MIGU-20254 format. One record per residue (C-alpha): residue number from 0; x, y, z. Coordinates in steps of 0.2 Angstrom, whole numbers. Each point is the difference from the previous one (the first is absolute). Layout:
REM residues N
[pt NUM [X Y Z]],
...
This chain:
REM residues 638
[pt 0 [145 673 -123]],
[pt 1 [-8 -16 -8]],
[pt 2 [11 -11 -10]],
[pt 3 [-9 3 -18]],
[pt 4 [1 17 2]],
[pt 5 [19 -1 5]],
[pt 6 [3 -12 -15]],
[pt 7 [-7 13 -12]],
[pt 8 [10 15 7]],
[pt 9 [16 -12 -1]],
[pt 10 [-4 -4 -18]],
[pt 11 [-1 19 -4]],
[pt 12 [15 5 7]],
[pt 13 [8 -13 -9]],
[pt 14 [-7 6 -16]],
[pt 15 [5 17 4]],
[pt 16 [19 -4 2]],
[pt 17 [0 -9 -16]],
[pt 18 [-7 15 -9]],
[pt 19 [12 10 8]],
[pt 20 [14 -10 -5]],
[pt 21 [-6 0 -18]],
[pt 22 [-2 19 -2]],
[pt 23 [18 2 7]],
[pt 24 [6 -12 -12]],
[pt 25 [-8 10 -14]],
[pt 26 [7 16 7]],
[pt 27 [19 -7 -1]],
[pt 28 [-4 -6 -17]],
[pt 29 [-5 17 -6]],
[pt 30 [15 8 7]],
[pt 31 [10 -14 -8]],
[pt 32 [-6 4 -17]],
[pt 33 [11 17 0]],
[pt 34 [17 -1 -8]],
[pt 35 [13 1 15]],
[pt 36 [16 10 -5]],
[pt 37 [16 5 10]],
[pt 38 [0 16 8]],
[pt 39 [16 5 -10]],
[pt 40 [-10 -4 -16]],
[pt 41 [-14 11 5]],
[pt 42 [11 15 3]],
[pt 43 [7 -3 -18]],
[pt 44 [-17 -1 -7]],
[pt 45 [-5 17 8]],
[pt 46 [16 9 -6]],
[pt 47 [-4 -7 -17]],
[pt 48 [-17 8 1]],
[pt 49 [-9 -17 -3]],
[pt 50 [-10 2 14]],
[pt 51 [-17 9 -1]],
[pt 52 [-7 -2 18]],
[pt 53 [4 -7 16]],
[pt 54 [-10 -4 17]],
[pt 55 [11 0 15]],
[pt 56 [-7 -10 15]],
[pt 57 [8 -1 17]],
[pt 58 [-2 -17 9]],
[pt 59 [6 -10 14]],
[pt 60 [13 -8 -11]],
[pt 61 [7 16 -8]],
[pt 62 [-5 11 -14]],
[pt 63 [-9 -9 -14]],
[pt 64 [0 9 -18]],
[pt 65 [-13 -5 -13]],
[pt 66 [5 10 -17]],
[pt 67 [-9 0 -17]],
[pt 68 [12 2 -15]],
[pt 69 [-3 9 -16]],
[pt 70 [-5 -16 -9]],
[pt 71 [-13 -3 14]],
[pt 72 [10 -14 10]],
[pt 73 [-2 -2 18]],
[pt 74 [17 -2 11]],
[pt 75 [2 -2 18]],
[pt 76 [15 3 10]],
[pt 77 [5 4 19]],
[pt 78 [10 16 4]],
[pt 79 [9 3 14]],
[pt 80 [-1 14 14]],
[pt 81 [18 4 -3]],
[pt 82 [-4 7 -16]],
[pt 83 [-5 18 3]],
[pt 84 [3 6 -18]],
[pt 85 [-14 -11 -8]],
[pt 86 [-14 14 0]],
[pt 87 [13 12 -8]],
[pt 88 [3 -12 -14]],
[pt 89 [-18 -3 -3]],
[pt 90 [-3 18 -1]],
[pt 91 [14 4 -11]],
[pt 92 [-5 -14 -12]],
[pt 93 [-18 5 -2]],
[pt 94 [-7 -15 9]],
[pt 95 [-17 2 8]],
[pt 96 [0 -8 16]],
[pt 97 [-12 -2 15]],
[pt 98 [4 -5 19]],
[pt 99 [-13 -11 9]],
[pt 100 [2 -1 19]],
[pt 101 [5 -14 10]],
[pt 102 [-16 -12 2]],
[pt 103 [-2 -6 17]],
[pt 104 [-9 -16 1]],
[pt 105 [-16 0 10]],
[pt 106 [-2 -7 18]],
[pt 107 [-13 -13 -6]],
[pt 108 [12 -6 -13]],
[pt 109 [15 -2 11]],
[pt 110 [-11 -10 13]],
[pt 111 [-7 -11 -14]],
[pt 112 [18 -3 -7]],
[pt 113 [8 -2 17]],
[pt 114 [-13 -8 11]],
[pt 115 [-11 -9 -14]],
[pt 116 [10 -17 -1]],
[pt 117 [0 -1 18]],
[pt 118 [-18 4 3]],
[pt 119 [-4 -14 -14]],
[pt 120 [10 -12 9]],
[pt 121 [-8 3 16]],
[pt 122 [-18 -2 -8]],
[pt 123 [5 -16 -8]],
[pt 124 [6 -6 17]],
[pt 125 [-15 5 9]],
[pt 126 [-11 -8 -14]],
[pt 127 [9 -17 1]],
[pt 128 [-2 1 20]],
[pt 129 [-19 3 -1]],
[pt 130 [-1 -16 -12]],
[pt 131 [11 -10 12]],
[pt 132 [-13 4 13]],
[pt 133 [-14 -6 -10]],
[pt 134 [-6 18 -6]],
[pt 135 [-1 -6 -17]],
[pt 136 [-14 -14 -4]],
[pt 137 [8 -13 -10]],
[pt 138 [17 10 -2]],
[pt 139 [17 -8 -1]],
[pt 140 [3 -1 19]],
[pt 141 [-18 -3 6]],
[pt 142 [2 -19 3]],
[pt 143 [-7 -1 18]],
[pt 144 [-16 8 -6]],
[pt 145 [-15 -10 -3]],
[pt 146 [-6 -2 -17]],
[pt 147 [-18 -4 4]],
[pt 148 [-14 8 -11]],
[pt 149 [-14 10 9]],
[pt 150 [-17 -3 -7]],
[pt 151 [-17 8 3]],
[pt 152 [-17 0 -7]],
[pt 153 [5 10 -16]],
[pt 154 [15 -11 -4]],
[pt 155 [-10 -16 2]],
[pt 156 [-18 -4 -5]],
[pt 157 [0 -19 1]],
[pt 158 [-12 -6 13]],
[pt 159 [-8 -17 6]],
[pt 160 [-12 2 -14]],
[pt 161 [15 -4 -13]],
[pt 162 [6 -15 9]],
[pt 163 [-9 -16 -3]],
[pt 164 [3 -19 2]],
[pt 165 [8 0 17]],
[pt 166 [-16 3 11]],
[pt 167 [8 -8 16]],
[pt 168 [16 11 -2]],
[pt 169 [-10 15 -3]],
[pt 170 [-10 -2 17]],
[pt 171 [16 -2 9]],
[pt 172 [7 17 -6]],
[pt 173 [-17 8 0]],
[pt 174 [1 -2 20]],
[pt 175 [16 10 1]],
[pt 176 [-7 14 -11]],
[pt 177 [-15 0 12]],
[pt 178 [12 1 15]],
[pt 179 [8 15 -8]],
[pt 180 [-16 8 -2]],
[pt 181 [-8 -4 16]],
[pt 182 [13 -7 13]],
[pt 183 [-11 3 15]],
[pt 184 [-12 -13 -6]],
[pt 185 [13 -14 2]],
[pt 186 [10 8 15]],
[pt 187 [-15 0 12]],
[pt 188 [0 -19 0]],
[pt 189 [18 0 4]],
[pt 190 [7 -3 -18]],
[pt 191 [14 9 -7]],
[pt 192 [6 4 -17]],
[pt 193 [8 -13 -11]],
[pt 194 [18 4 -1]],
[pt 195 [5 -8 -17]],
[pt 196 [-10 -9 -14]],
[pt 197 [9 -12 -12]],
[pt 198 [-9 -3 -17]],
[pt 199 [6 -17 -6]],
[pt 200 [-3 -8 -17]],
[pt 201 [5 -6 -17]],
[pt 202 [6 14 -12]],
[pt 203 [-14 9 -9]],
[pt 204 [-14 -4 14]],
[pt 205 [-2 20 3]],
[pt 206 [10 2 16]],
[pt 207 [6 17 -5]],
[pt 208 [-16 5 -7]],
[pt 209 [-9 -5 16]],
[pt 210 [13 11 9]],
[pt 211 [-3 15 -12]],
[pt 212 [-20 -3 5]],
[pt 213 [4 2 18]],
[pt 214 [9 16 -3]],
[pt 215 [-15 7 -10]],
[pt 216 [-13 -7 14]],
[pt 217 [10 5 15]],
[pt 218 [0 20 -2]],
[pt 219 [16 0 9]],
[pt 220 [18 2 -5]],
[pt 221 [8 -14 -10]],
[pt 222 [19 -2 -2]],
[pt 223 [4 -13 -14]],
[pt 224 [18 -7 -2]],
[pt 225 [8 -16 -8]],
[pt 226 [11 -11 11]],
[pt 227 [13 3 -14]],
[pt 228 [0 18 4]],
[pt 229 [9 -3 17]],
[pt 230 [15 -7 -7]],
[pt 231 [14 9 -6]],
[pt 232 [19 -2 -4]],
[pt 233 [5 7 18]],
[pt 234 [-3 -10 16]],
[pt 235 [-12 8 12]],
[pt 236 [-10 10 -12]],
[pt 237 [-15 -11 0]],
[pt 238 [0 0 19]],
[pt 239 [0 20 -1]],
[pt 240 [-13 0 -14]],
[pt 241 [-12 -12 11]],
[pt 242 [3 12 16]],
[pt 243 [-4 16 -11]],
[pt 244 [-15 -9 -8]],
[pt 245 [-8 -3 17]],
[pt 246 [5 17 7]],
[pt 247 [-11 7 -14]],
[pt 248 [-14 -12 3]],
[pt 249 [-1 5 18]],
[pt 250 [-1 19 -4]],
[pt 251 [-16 -6 -11]],
[pt 252 [-8 -13 12]],
[pt 253 [-12 -8 -3]],
[pt 254 [7 -6 -16]],
[pt 255 [5 -15 -11]],
[pt 256 [17 -6 -6]],
[pt 257 [0 -11 -15]],
[pt 258 [15 -10 -4]],
[pt 259 [-1 -9 -16]],
[pt 260 [11 -16 -2]],
[pt 261 [6 -1 18]],
[pt 262 [8 -15 -4]],
[pt 263 [15 10 -8]],
[pt 264 [5 4 19]],
[pt 265 [-10 -12 10]],
[pt 266 [10 -15 -5]],
[pt 267 [4 -12 15]],
[pt 268 [17 5 9]],
[pt 269 [14 -11 3]],
[pt 270 [2 -8 -16]],
[pt 271 [16 6 -4]],
[pt 272 [18 -3 9]],
[pt 273 [1 12 14]],
[pt 274 [-13 11 -5]],
[pt 275 [-9 15 9]],
[pt 276 [11 14 -8]],
[pt 277 [-8 0 -18]],
[pt 278 [-11 14 -5]],
[pt 279 [-15 -11 -1]],
[pt 280 [0 -8 17]],
[pt 281 [3 17 6]],
[pt 282 [-14 8 -8]],
[pt 283 [-11 -16 6]],
[pt 284 [6 3 19]],
[pt 285 [-5 19 -1]],
[pt 286 [-17 -4 -8]],
[pt 287 [-3 -13 15]],
[pt 288 [5 13 11]],
[pt 289 [-11 14 -7]],
[pt 290 [-17 -12 -1]],
[pt 291 [2 -7 18]],
[pt 292 [14 8 11]],
[pt 293 [0 10 15]],
[pt 294 [-8 15 -9]],
[pt 295 [-16 -6 -6]],
[pt 296 [-7 8 -14]],
[pt 297 [-17 4 2]],
[pt 298 [-12 2 -14]],
[pt 299 [13 -7 -12]],
[pt 300 [-6 -15 -10]],
[pt 301 [12 -8 -10]],
[pt 302 [-8 -9 -16]],
[pt 303 [12 -12 -9]],
[pt 304 [-1 -11 -16]],
[pt 305 [10 -15 -5]],
[pt 306 [-1 -15 -11]],
[pt 307 [13 -10 10]],
[pt 308 [-5 -2 18]],
[pt 309 [10 -16 2]],
[pt 310 [15 12 1]],
[pt 311 [-4 12 12]],
[pt 312 [9 2 16]],
[pt 313 [-10 -8 15]],
[pt 314 [2 15 11]],
[pt 315 [-8 11 -14]],
[pt 316 [-16 -12 0]],
[pt 317 [-4 0 18]],
[pt 318 [-15 8 7]],
[pt 319 [5 18 7]],
[pt 320 [8 3 -17]],
[pt 321 [-10 -7 -13]],
[pt 322 [-17 -5 9]],
[pt 323 [-8 -6 -16]],
[pt 324 [3 -10 -14]],
[pt 325 [-12 2 -13]],
[pt 326 [1 -12 -14]],
[pt 327 [-5 6 -18]],
[pt 328 [-2 -16 -10]],
[pt 329 [-4 -3 -17]],
[pt 330 [-19 4 -5]],
[pt 331 [-13 -14 -1]],
[pt 332 [-12 0 -15]],
[pt 333 [-12 15 10]],
[pt 334 [15 9 3]],
[pt 335 [5 0 -17]],
[pt 336 [-16 5 -7]],
[pt 337 [0 16 12]],
[pt 338 [18 3 -6]],
[pt 339 [-5 0 -18]],
[pt 340 [-16 11 4]],
[pt 341 [13 13 7]],
[pt 342 [11 -1 -15]],
[pt 343 [-14 -1 -12]],
[pt 344 [-5 17 5]],
[pt 345 [13 8 -9]],
[pt 346 [-2 -8 -17]],
[pt 347 [-16 1 -12]],
[pt 348 [-8 -18 1]],
[pt 349 [-11 -9 -13]],
[pt 350 [-18 -7 5]],
[pt 351 [7 -18 -1]],
[pt 352 [14 2 14]],
[pt 353 [-3 -9 15]],
[pt 354 [12 2 15]],
[pt 355 [-7 -17 9]],
[pt 356 [6 -10 -16]],
[pt 357 [16 8 -1]],
[pt 358 [4 -2 18]],
[pt 359 [-5 -19 -1]],
[pt 360 [12 -1 -15]],
[pt 361 [15 8 10]],
[pt 362 [4 -12 15]],
[pt 363 [16 5 8]],
[pt 364 [3 18 -7]],
[pt 365 [3 14 13]],
[pt 366 [-7 17 0]],
[pt 367 [15 6 -11]],
[pt 368 [-3 -13 -13]],
[pt 369 [-19 4 -2]],
[pt 370 [6 19 -1]],
[pt 371 [11 -6 -14]],
[pt 372 [-14 -11 -9]],
[pt 373 [-11 15 0]],
[pt 374 [14 11 -8]],
[pt 375 [4 -14 -13]],
[pt 376 [-18 -1 -4]],
[pt 377 [-1 18 -3]],
[pt 378 [16 -2 -12]],
[pt 379 [-9 -14 -9]],
[pt 380 [-14 11 -3]],
[pt 381 [10 15 -5]],
[pt 382 [10 -10 -13]],
[pt 383 [-16 -6 -8]],
[pt 384 [-6 18 -1]],
[pt 385 [-15 -4 12]],
[pt 386 [-10 13 9]],
[pt 387 [-4 -12 14]],
[pt 388 [10 -14 9]],
[pt 389 [-10 -16 -3]],
[pt 390 [0 -17 8]],
[pt 391 [11 -7 -15]],
[pt 392 [13 13 5]],
[pt 393 [0 -7 16]],
[pt 394 [1 -17 -6]],
[pt 395 [15 3 -10]],
[pt 396 [9 9 13]],
[pt 397 [-2 -14 12]],
[pt 398 [6 -12 -12]],
[pt 399 [15 12 -3]],
[pt 400 [4 0 19]],
[pt 401 [-3 -18 3]],
[pt 402 [7 -9 -15]],
[pt 403 [12 14 -6]],
[pt 404 [-1 11 -16]],
[pt 405 [-5 -8 -17]],
[pt 406 [14 -3 -13]],
[pt 407 [-10 -1 -15]],
[pt 408 [15 4 -12]],
[pt 409 [8 -17 3]],
[pt 410 [1 -11 -15]],
[pt 411 [-1 -19 4]],
[pt 412 [0 -16 -10]],
[pt 413 [-17 -7 -2]],
[pt 414 [6 -17 9]],
[pt 415 [6 10 15]],
[pt 416 [-17 10 1]],
[pt 417 [-9 -16 -1]],
[pt 418 [10 -9 14]],
[pt 419 [-4 16 11]],
[pt 420 [-18 -2 -4]],
[pt 421 [1 -17 6]],
[pt 422 [10 4 15]],
[pt 423 [-13 13 7]],
[pt 424 [-14 -11 -4]],
[pt 425 [7 -14 11]],
[pt 426 [1 12 14]],
[pt 427 [-18 6 -2]],
[pt 428 [-7 -17 -2]],
[pt 429 [7 -7 17]],
[pt 430 [-5 17 7]],
[pt 431 [-19 -3 -5]],
[pt 432 [0 -18 4]],
[pt 433 [7 -1 17]],
[pt 434 [-11 5 15]],
[pt 435 [12 11 10]],
[pt 436 [8 11 -14]],
[pt 437 [-4 18 -1]],
[pt 438 [-12 3 -16]],
[pt 439 [8 4 -15]],
[pt 440 [-2 18 -5]],
[pt 441 [9 2 -17]],
[pt 442 [13 -9 -12]],
[pt 443 [11 8 -11]],
[pt 444 [14 -5 -11]],
[pt 445 [5 18 -4]],
[pt 446 [18 2 7]],
[pt 447 [-1 10 17]],
[pt 448 [16 5 8]],
[pt 449 [12 -14 -1]],
[pt 450 [-14 -14 -1]],
[pt 451 [-6 -10 -15]],
[pt 452 [-18 1 4]],
[pt 453 [-9 3 16]],
[pt 454 [-15 -10 9]],
[pt 455 [-7 13 12]],
[pt 456 [-11 -8 16]],
[pt 457 [-10 10 11]],
[pt 458 [-7 -5 18]],
[pt 459 [-17 2 3]],
[pt 460 [4 6 17]],
[pt 461 [15 6 10]],
[pt 462 [11 -14 5]],
[pt 463 [8 2 17]],
[pt 464 [6 -17 0]],
[pt 465 [3 -15 -10]],
[pt 466 [-6 -18 3]],
[pt 467 [8 -17 -4]],
[pt 468 [-12 -4 -15]],
[pt 469 [2 18 -7]],
[pt 470 [20 -2 -1]],
[pt 471 [-1 -17 -8]],
[pt 472 [-12 7 -14]],
[pt 473 [12 14 -2]],
[pt 474 [14 -12 -4]],
[pt 475 [-10 -8 -12]],
[pt 476 [-6 14 -9]],
[pt 477 [19 6 -1]],
[pt 478 [4 -16 -8]],
[pt 479 [-13 1 -13]],
[pt 480 [10 10 -13]],
[pt 481 [14 -11 -2]],
[pt 482 [-12 -16 -1]],
[pt 483 [-9 9 -13]],
[pt 484 [16 1 -11]],
[pt 485 [4 -17 3]],
[pt 486 [-16 -7 -5]],
[pt 487 [-5 11 -14]],
[pt 488 [16 8 -7]],
[pt 489 [11 -16 3]],
[pt 490 [14 13 7]],
[pt 491 [7 8 17]],
[pt 492 [4 18 0]],
[pt 493 [8 10 13]],
[pt 494 [-15 10 2]],
[pt 495 [-5 -11 14]],
[pt 496 [15 4 11]],
[pt 497 [-8 12 12]],
[pt 498 [-16 -11 2]],
[pt 499 [12 -14 7]],
[pt 500 [9 13 11]],
[pt 501 [-17 6 7]],
[pt 502 [-8 -19 1]],
[pt 503 [17 -6 9]],
[pt 504 [0 14 12]],
[pt 505 [-18 -3 5]],
[pt 506 [3 -19 2]],
[pt 507 [15 3 11]],
[pt 508 [-8 14 10]],
[pt 509 [-15 -13 3]],
[pt 510 [12 -13 7]],
[pt 511 [13 10 10]],
[pt 512 [-11 15 6]],
[pt 513 [-19 -3 0]],
[pt 514 [1 -18 6]],
[pt 515 [-11 -6 -14]],
[pt 516 [8 -16 -2]],
[pt 517 [-7 -17 8]],
[pt 518 [17 -8 -2]],
[pt 519 [10 14 10]],
[pt 520 [-14 6 11]],
[pt 521 [-4 18 8]],
[pt 522 [19 5 2]],
[pt 523 [11 14 -6]],
[pt 524 [14 -5 -9]],
[pt 525 [7 17 -5]],
[pt 526 [4 17 8]],
[pt 527 [-8 14 -9]],
[pt 528 [12 15 0]],
[pt 529 [-3 16 -8]],
[pt 530 [-13 14 -1]],
[pt 531 [-16 -10 -1]],
[pt 532 [-9 17 3]],
[pt 533 [6 6 -17]],
[pt 534 [-4 -17 -7]],
[pt 535 [19 -5 -2]],
[pt 536 [3 -15 8]],
[pt 537 [16 -11 -1]],
[pt 538 [-1 -17 7]],
[pt 539 [15 -7 8]],
[pt 540 [1 -19 5]],
[pt 541 [11 -2 17]],
[pt 542 [1 -15 11]],
[pt 543 [-9 -13 -11]],
[pt 544 [8 -16 -3]],
[pt 545 [4 -7 -16]],
[pt 546 [-12 -14 1]],
[pt 547 [-13 13 5]],
[pt 548 [4 11 -16]],
[pt 549 [0 -16 -12]],
[pt 550 [-19 -4 8]],
[pt 551 [-5 20 -5]],
[pt 552 [7 -3 -17]],
[pt 553 [-9 -16 -3]],
[pt 554 [-16 8 7]],
[pt 555 [2 15 -11]],
[pt 556 [3 -12 -15]],
[pt 557 [-16 -10 4]],
[pt 558 [-11 17 2]],
[pt 559 [6 5 -17]],
[pt 560 [-1 -16 -9]],
[pt 561 [-18 -3 6]],
[pt 562 [-7 18 -5]],
[pt 563 [10 -3 -17]],
[pt 564 [-10 -16 -3]],
[pt 565 [-16 8 4]],
[pt 566 [2 15 -12]],
[pt 567 [6 -12 -13]],
[pt 568 [-16 -11 1]],
[pt 569 [-11 15 0]],
[pt 570 [8 7 -16]],
[pt 571 [0 -16 -10]],
[pt 572 [-18 -3 5]],
[pt 573 [-5 17 -6]],
[pt 574 [9 1 -15]],
[pt 575 [-15 7 -10]],
[pt 576 [0 16 11]],
[pt 577 [18 2 -1]],
[pt 578 [-1 1 -20]],
[pt 579 [-15 12 1]],
[pt 580 [9 11 12]],
[pt 581 [16 0 -9]],
[pt 582 [-10 4 -17]],
[pt 583 [-8 14 9]],
[pt 584 [16 7 8]],
[pt 585 [7 -1 -18]],
[pt 586 [-14 10 -7]],
[pt 587 [-2 14 11]],
[pt 588 [16 -1 12]],
[pt 589 [-11 4 15]],
[pt 590 [-15 -9 7]],
[pt 591 [-9 4 16]],
[pt 592 [-9 -10 14]],
[pt 593 [-17 -1 -11]],
[pt 594 [8 -8 -15]],
[pt 595 [9 -11 10]],
[pt 596 [-16 -6 9]],
[pt 597 [-8 -2 -18]],
[pt 598 [15 -11 -6]],
[pt 599 [-1 -11 16]],
[pt 600 [-18 -3 -3]],
[pt 601 [4 -6 -18]],
[pt 602 [-7 15 -9]],
[pt 603 [8 11 -12]],
[pt 604 [7 16 8]],
[pt 605 [-8 16 -1]],
[pt 606 [9 14 -9]],
[pt 607 [10 13 10]],
[pt 608 [-8 15 8]],
[pt 609 [10 12 -11]],
[pt 610 [-1 -11 -15]],
[pt 611 [17 3 -5]],
[pt 612 [7 -15 -9]],
[pt 613 [19 2 -4]],
[pt 614 [7 -5 -16]],
[pt 615 [7 -17 -1]],
[pt 616 [16 -7 -7]],
[pt 617 [18 -1 7]],
[pt 618 [4 18 -5]],
[pt 619 [-14 7 10]],
[pt 620 [4 15 10]],
[pt 621 [-11 -8 14]],
[pt 622 [7 -16 2]],
[pt 623 [5 -5 18]],
[pt 624 [13 -7 10]],
[pt 625 [19 2 3]],
[pt 626 [13 -11 -7]],
[pt 627 [1 -17 7]],
[pt 628 [18 2 4]],
[pt 629 [-4 14 13]],
[pt 630 [8 -7 16]],
[pt 631 [-13 7 13]],
[pt 632 [-17 4 -6]],
[pt 633 [-13 6 12]],
[pt 634 [-13 -12 6]],
[pt 635 [-14 -5 -12]],
[pt 636 [-12 -3 13]],
[pt 637 [-6 13 12]],
């Protein structure tokens, strides 16, 4: 008897018992609707000739009489066996009566009434016992059973053709797939199948998608589970689930087990006081034993994914458990183009859409970011009721992702709007004049997110490292906004606070971390603590004397002052271009690289490509910027 059939039978038994109880209840209510009278009162009614007919029934509890009076009332009473003259009284008073024999309850009904509750109790007990043994998948007591989901060709249609932008990682996992298909090709040279494959990379780079493609290509059983599925509120449950998962995998070998977010259970041991008895460590210990213990799991390959490899236990990373670590990095410009081509297959494109141009304009984006970009572009096209997704939709979506959503409904004073225009023009001018700055792509004074305005720069190529001159030029560009406010508006606003923070941090890192200072030399004066892999870095200064710290502060001060003077000289020397750029921003609110080039060449800027000139005036709905009292605006320079 399988568990599903047993469950259905138990449910129908419960329903039958409930219906039987309800029917008995209704029978009792029908009998109770008859008026009860005493036996002496009934005899008086008979002698007074007020009874028309009667029915005498013999039961287990005595003789029951249901009589009908002359006025059609129904009365009920219980007679005694001692009254032998009842029949004579009925005959003497012309009462028509009938006698029903004693009803014997059927054997089935007797069995149901007497044994039904006991049988029901036994059935419920058996049901819960089977649940505790794991008979019910996902039931109340199936804690020790694995929650891994088995996937086959019908459930997963993702193949290597759907994965782009990570060719090296794809080649690594392709070899595992080839081994599963033709193991003799590798075994004849003495090679063995890798036991574990660890996919490492930042979030959104396609680790889980790559694992799905392995399942689609391998044509072998594929068990998928998350690292958090092992952890339960009871100690030892995770270890039991690991054992059950590997037992199922051994029955279906050769197969692949995919553990997503393995850092949930694979964190380094020994961090807590005492340790060794908590749920996570027991789960990890069992996984270590299953992957490489006395019983070798032949034909079972474990593929795991994580974006935090720095916290994984060393015993988990050693060869024999995870033989290979595949790094799925952020895609380069060619990889981004391939990823865009994959996602663009799903949307109708206009003739002017160029994936290579979009790829160049999206540095640092992951695969998930590019998928979101294509989706946002499709939503932009749908918003304007377009039939095709044009290049302009991709540009608008890119601006929304990089710079934040537009807030055109904000109403700002004209002087605040003018100040923002000069601020952003200062950033753009320095970015155009200094040689190592990234080319300025777009400047806008439309408020985006928490920013007054944004100057967006795009690198010509993907940058993997920064040189000293580039960082110095970046500091000068960040100071351009405040200097423009001082020179042309004769004021200082809070809009440059984030610029100063970034400039100071760059200068301090140059001195303390990168050894780019002639005065202090190539020495590190700070310990970098934090998850650098995720881009979170916490600089902690230890074991540094007070005199050295004063020298560091003096050198940071010198770098900042030098770049500030450089930026000020350039802005004062090119005041005509500053006025022209600010006027163009006030007229059109957004200018692109072509218009900036016209202004720098001394020519009048060309009209915007969309020819949409916003209305002017302080009450215009398209005026830009956030109030100057905003304490923490976003950076004005990209």
